[in-house]
Residue, then its C-alpha position, 0 to 999 in steps of 0.5 A: m129287110k135282111k134279104i134286100s139287102i143280100l140282093f143289093i150287094l148281089v147286084i153291086l158285085c154283077s155289075c162290077g166291070a171285073v165280075n163282067r169279064q170274068i163271067m162275060g169272057n171279055t179279056e185283054k186277050d180276046l180286045i186283041k185278037q179284035v184290034s188285030i180282025e179291025t185292023g189288019c195287023s197281026s196280034e204279036k203286033i199289038i201291045i198294050i201300052e196302058k189301062i184304065k179299069n173302072f167298074g164296067n168300063a175299061t179304057y186301052a191304049l194299045d200300039v197297034c202296028g206302030k201306030r197308037v190306038v185307044y179302044k174301051q171296053v163298055g161293058s162286054v163289049f170292045m169298040t174304038a174310043l171314038e166309037a164309044d164317045k159318039i155313042m155316049k153324046k147320043g144316048 
């Protein structure tokens, strides 16, 4: 029973968004780099306005060259909120 409890705790810790971000290396710098590539906006002109982090995912509101854009992190992947919502509706 003790082994099952320890295994259960390890599974919960590994699925935690903060732990996932540390292990997988997904950081806000990675988000800004991705947004810069996708939008053609210099990373110096991208500012994180607001962020909400949950278990295994996060939502970021960004100022991208003067335009407000929302990105979501699902697991270890960053995508626009519109893309994330489409995927969730299909599933």
